[in-house]
Residue, then its C-alpha position, 0 to 999 in steps of 0.5 A: m456469047e451472052n446467055i439469052a431467053l428463049r421460047v422453042n418449038i420442036e418440029g411437028k408439035d404445037d406447044k412452045v418451051a420457054t429456054d435459054w441459049s445455054a441449054i439450046m447450045a448443048t443440045l445443038k451441039k450434040r445434034g452435030v452443030e459446029y462453033d461457027a454456025l452456033l455463033k451465028i444462030h445466036a447472033e440471029l437470035t439477038a437481032g430478033l430473027k426466028v431460025t429453025t434447025r435440027g428439028l427446032t425452031l427457036a426466037k428470042m423471048n422479049p416481053k417488053m420490045t419496043l419500038a421507039g419512033v414508031i409506037r407510043e403509049y397514050q399519055g393523057r390524063g383520063r377524060d379531062s385530056l379528051g375535053m370531057r369534064 
């Protein structure tokens, strides 16, 4: 399992914490999560899903996520591209 950056919310709290998979995996092991379940959680996080388990809500941090072919940035050259001079 590769290490991935995560955003974690502890149940009952408003604050979110930035951490990584290695730290969360160790915490989940201490809370009794078995290896097969850890693999499933990791796969779901890698796929971009939000996972809630053992009092934690986990989500993959991906600030540069783009939806190729769905959302495009405007590539204009300022006022000239709008027909304004």
